[in-house]
N, C-alpha and C positions, 0 to 999 in steps of 0.2 A: 644233353639232348641225345636221343637215340636216333641213329641213322635208320631210316625205314627203307626197305627195299621192295618195290612193287615187283611182283612175280607173275608169270603165267602159270595157270593151273595145268598140270601135266595131262589131266583127263579132258580138259576143255580148252583147247588151244584158241578158240574164238572169243576168249574173254581175258580180262586183265583184272588184277586185284590192285587197288590203289590204297595208299595209307589213309586210315581214318583219323579222327581227332585223338583217339586213344592209341597212338602209335607205340607207346611204351609197352603195351601188352601184346605187340605184334599182331594186332587185328588188321585185317585188310577189307576194303570195301570193294564189292563186285561192280565192275563197269562192263556190261555186256556190249559186244559189238553187234551191229545190225547186219544181218546176213546179206542184205542188199549191197552194203558197202564192200563186203568181202568179194562179191562177184563183179563189181565195177572197177576194173583195173585201169580203165582208160579215163581220161579227163579228170583225173584226181591230182590235186596239188599236194606235194609232200612238204610239210612245214616243221621246222625245228624252232622252238621258242625257249627263251630263258625266263625264269620266274624268280623274283627276289622280293624280300621285305626286310626292313630293319627297325620296325617299331616294336614297342614292348609286347604287343599282342600278335607278333609275327606268326606264331604257330597257328592261331585261329584263322588269321587272314590266309595263310597258305592252304589250310584245310578247306576253307570256303572256295578258294580259287580252284583247287584240284577238283572239288565236287562240281563246280560250274563247268569246268573244261570237260569233265567226263560226260556231262549231260549234252553239251554242245558238239563234242567231237568224239563219237563212239569209237572205241578201239585205240584211244590215245594211250601212249606209253610214257611213264614218268621215270626219271632217274630217282635216286635217293634224294632226300632233303638233307642238306648239310650246311653247317655254319662256315662262313668265311669272313675274314677281316675286310673292312671297308678299304678302298684304295687310299683314302685319307685316314690316317690313324686316329684322328680326333672324332670321327664319325662312329656311330654304333655298328656293331657287327651285323652281317646279313645272314638270313636264312635263304638258301638258294636251291634251285632244282632246274632241270632241263626236261622238256617234253617234246615228243615227236608224234605227229598225227597226219592223216590224209583227209582232205576235204575237197568238195566240189566248189566251194566258195572261192571267189577271186581274192586277190591280195588286199584290195581296199576293204572288202567286207570283213576279212579276218582282222586286219589292222584296226578297223573301227571297233570291232567287238572287243578286242583286247584293251583298247584305250577306254572303252566304256566300263569294262571290268575294273580298271585302275581307278576311275572316278568313283565308282560305286564303293570301292574299298576305302575311299577317303583321300585319294591323291588329289592335290590341288597344285596350281602353279607355284605356290609358296613352299611346297614340300621340299623341293630341291634346295631352296634358300635356307630352310631350317634343318636340312639333312635328316629329315624323318620321312622315309619313303614307305608308305603303307603297302603299296604293291607296284612292282615294276615288271611289265611284260613286254618283251621285245622279240620280234621276229628276227632270228639270227640267219636262217637259211630258208629260202623259198624255192622249192624244187631244187635246182642245182646252183642257184644264184645266191651268193653271200650278200646279205643285206646289211649286216653290221660287221665289217671286217675287223674293226677294233675290238669288238666283243669276243671274237674268236681267239684273240691273243690272251684273254684272261683265263687263269687257271680254273676258276670256279665254273666257267662255261665248258672248257675242254674236258674237265673231270666228268661232268654230266653227259656230254656227248659220247665220251669213251665208254661210259657205263651203259648207255643206251645201245651203242653198237654191239657190245658184248651180249646184252640181253636179246637183241634181234638175231644175232648170229646163233646163239644157243637155241632160240625158238625155231629158226629155220632148220637147224640140225635135228631137233626133236620131231619136226614134221616129216622128215624123210623116212 
């Protein structure tokens, strides 16, 4: 698996490139920000989510998830996609990523949307019992409130958050 690094274009700081299905060829998909969102600094909720899948078609599921999130939350920034071992060694490995975005939607609306995406990807109540998780989307941080403290202790989440922090810092430095 190739690690895909979403990057900001140096000439167009109001856009983000996200990995496409053809990530091995280092192609990126353009996700434009809406200018109205750039100007609305108030009443915006800052959200950090974790994204994971451990089914055989996990790359396709992650690609579809990223594309849907780009449409729903313009300006979303993704960490690299990376493999990690399941917490229980008998379960299949996961493909993970972390994303950060801002939205005017409230917590319940975002939470419901993410759970709907999980269901559309094929997640059922039996998924956890069979250890086949097509898509797992969790809100880790909502504004400054940690919603999933346990998840913040996992290396695969911390790795993604650290990468996003570096990307944001680099982007802020480039804008000066």
